[in-house]
C-alpha positions, -999 to +999 in steps of 0.1 A: -284-178-364-278-202-335-300-204-304-282-209-272-293-239-251-305-237-215-277-229-191-266-259-170-282-261-136-259-248-109-252-276-083-248-264-047-215-273-031-233-295-005-248-316-034-216-320-054-207-356-064-170-362-062-150-388-082-140-419-062-103-410-062-112-378-041-141-392-023-123-422-007-095-404+011-119-376+023-144-401+036-116-421+053-105-389+070-139-384+085-139-420+098-104-415+114-117-385+133-150-399+145-141-435+153-126-427+187-161-419+201-178-452+193-147-473+202-142-456+236-180-456+244-184-493+236-154-502+258-168-481+286-201-498+283-186-533+281-165-528+312-193-511+332-218-538+324-192-567+329-195-579+294-169-604+282-146-595+253-168-615+228-200-596+237-181-563+238-168-570+202-204-578+191-216-545+207-188-526+190-200-541+157-235-530+163-225-494+172-202-490+142-229-503+118-256-482+133-234-451+133-226-457+096-263-463+088-273-431+106-245-411+088-257-424+055-293-415+062-285-379+074-262-373+044-282-389+016-317-386+029-347-408+022-381-390+019-383-370+051-357-390+069-323-374+069-315-337+065-291-340+035-262-323+052-226-335+059-235-349+094-221-379+111-238-400+138-222-411+170-231-426+204-240-398+227-215-395+256-241-381+279-267-406+268-243-434+275-237-421+310-275-422+316-278-456+301-251-471+323-266-454+354-300-469+346-284-503+339-266-501+373-298-492+392-324-513+374-306-537+351-295-536+314-329-549+302-346-518+318-319-496+303-327-510+269-364-503+275-355-467+285-337-462+252-367-475+232-390-452+252-368-422+248-366-427+210-404-431+209-408-399+229-385-380+207-406-390+176-438-381+194-428-346+203-414-336+169-448-321+157-446-298+188-409-290+182-412-253+185-429-255+219-407-282+234-374-265+225-383-234+245-381-254+277-344-259+272-326-226+268-288-225+272-290-222+310-310-254+313-288-272+288-256-260+306-269-274+340-279-307+323-245-312+306-225-303+337-245-327+358-241-355+332-203-349+331-200-350+369-221-382+373-201-399+345-168-392+361-179-414+390-187-442+365-153-438+349-137-441+383-155-474+389-139-488+358-106-482+375-115-495+409-131-527+393-142-553+417-122-538+445-144-507+442-169-523+466-142-519+493-137-483+483-103-486+468-085-496+436-054-517+429-024-494+426-015-509+393-049-499+379-046-464+391-011-461+376-023-475+343-053-451+342-029-422+350-005-433+323-034-434+298-045-399+308-009-386+305-005-401+270-038-386+259-029-351+272+006-353+256-010-362+223-035-333+227-005-310+231+016-324+202-010-333+175-024-307+151-053-304+128-077-333+123-051-356+140-056-338+173-092-351+173-079-387+175-059-381+207-083-401+228-082-431+205-044-430+202-042-425+240-061-457+245-036-474+222-007-460+241-022-470+275-027-506+262+010-506+251+020-494+285-001-522+302+015-549+280+051-537+284+051-529+321+028-557+334+002-532+348-025-548+328-033-575+303-045-572+267-069-601+262-089-600+229-115-627+226-103-658+207-138-672+199-163-660+174-144-673+143-151-662+108-145-629+091-178-612+098-190-598+131-228-597+132-245-575+158-264-595+184-301-587+187-314-581+223-281-589+240-296-583+275-328-601+269-363-587+262-366-549+270-382-541+303-403-509+302-403-488+333-412-451+328-399-439+361-366-457+356-365-442+320-370-407+332-333-396+329-331-407+293-366-393+286-356-359+298-323-361+279-340-370+247-361-337+249-330-316+257-313-329+225-337-308+205-320-276+216-286-290+208-298-304+174-312-269+166-277-253+171-259-280+153-282-279+123-279-241+120-241-243+123-239-270+097-261-251+073-240-220+076-208-239+072-219-254+038-235-222+027-271-234+027-299-213+041-308-226+076-344-237+081-348-251+116-385-257+113-379-280+083-345-294+091-345-301+129-374-325+128-356-344+100-324-346+120-342-356+152-364-381+135-334-399+121-317-398+155-349-414+170-351-441+143-315-452+146-316-450+184-346-473+183-326-500+166-297-491+188-317-500+219-326-534+203-289-541+197-278-531+232-266-494+228-278-462+242-292-433+222-273-424+190-271-387+182-261-367+151-229-348+158-213-317+142-178-326+154-168-333+118-176-297+108-140-289+116-129-311+087-154-295+064-139-261+072-103-273+070-107-290+036-132-267+021-151-297+007-188-293+017-202-323-002-226-344+018-215-374-003-182-374+016-199-381+049-221-406+031-189-424+021-177-423+057-210-439+067-204-468+042-169-473+055-182-474+091-206-502+082-178-522+065-154-517+095-182-527+119-187-560+101-150-570+102-148-594+131-110-595+135-109-557+141-138-557+165-123-586+186-089-569+186-103-536+199-123-554+225-093-566+245-083-532+258-078-533+297-105-518+319-082-492+336-072-479+301-109-474+293-115-458+327-086-433+322-098-424+287-134-420+300-123-396+327-108-374+300-140-377+278-165-370+305-143-343+322-146-325+289-184-329+289-185-313+324-163-285+311-187-280+282-215-275+307-195-249+325-187-231+293-225-231+284-233-217+318-206-190+314-224-177+283-258-173+301-248-142+321-245-161+354-237-128+372-273-118+370-291-125+403-319-145+386-296-167+366-272-173+394-300-183+417-315-208+392-280-222+385-272-226+422-305-243+431-305-265+400-269-276+407-277-283+443-306-305+435-285-323+409-254-328+430-272-339+462-277-375+449-240-376+439-225-364+472-251-380+494-263-411+476-286-423+504-303-389+511-336-401+496-334-437+508-365-433+530-387-420+502-411-441+481-396-458+451-409-434+425-395-405+444-361-421+448-361-427+410-368-391+402-349-373+429-321-398+431-311-390+395-289-359+396-296-352+359-333-355+362-336-335+395-312-307+384-328-304+349-364-303+362-354-278+388-338-255+361-368-260+338-393-250+365-373-221+380-359-204+349-391-190+336-403-181+371-372-161+379-371-145+345-406-131+350-398-119+384-366-102+372-384-083+343-397-054+364-362-049+379-346-050+344-370-024+331-363-001+361-326-005+356-328+002+319-350+033+325-327+046+351-297+043+327-313+066+301-310+103+308-343+122+311-364+091+320-382+085+352-384+050+366-419+037+364-431+064+341 
């Protein structure tokens, strides 16, 4: 008589370890899809801050290495850092917009300090996650995202105007080059399919650079210095951080709003890989990793780095749910970020090309905000009123930049930031109008049921 041994332990699909021959191409596919975001974000930052090609290449190296490290942490997990799901980490487009605005108004050293403060705040509020996340329902998030997109379109336009922007116009060649880049990007969005479609912005930048070189509309000038095969990120590229809480308010508010987005992405990712979602356990791990990597990001000259679910499409398409695939993608990103020739080559893209690509990227962010607002029943009187007042408060500094010029400095900092003014207006008004609307909603519901008397 033989005794059967214990049944082998069933390994969940998210924890499956793949052989290298399968892991390598799957990881490379994730890198191909996600690399457009850090590349375009770094070029936007370099051009907006007037960084030379060499410093832009160094910044690109830092961003790629940090994105890779963050992706590894989220995928593999170390103690309570990392959620152990197939996530990737990217520079936040909205966070970059706020970082550049802060740098423009107060200098890049203050913007660096704002990133460090925002990362510290995110860590500090994690024990109170359940309470904080209630302040940012979809309506508030929609207002915030829309205002960030609108404000960043202005920054993208300034990349096209360049130095002539002070006079209120741009060189026709720059406008034509930006338009050609946008046209190439849109054409690729129409023609490409599957995961390749997600690289349309990256390939659009390449096409725009090719147009610049072949037509004379721009110049491709990668830095020739820096030597060697390794590109090491530069610590504190803007000098020692300067900490100004008022100047940091836009990024501080944004760091809190990310908790709502992280919650949705974590639930979505868990459902995609077939793991039971547990926001109370998982969201603090995701957000804590974001804060840790963003803290280092600030020290190396970047804005906040955020965990993204944009790679979920690949997971659904391939059916491969293993977190070790994205861990492999993180390792590849670190290697790519340390290759100096690649970083220097990419840093030579003309500013109008970056400006054209950024208009596409941040126009999409604004459209995302509109889509989020469309899902919040904006036809309801209470919701439409809150949206209208919040957008008015947020757009005033955009359409009339000098409206608060006569106010004290702290007031100009708070009210003069469209994102802060609009978000705070929505946070304050949304619960107020919701309470005021409750009696009306109860009356309406009672009147709609036969045999009931309103107020009974």
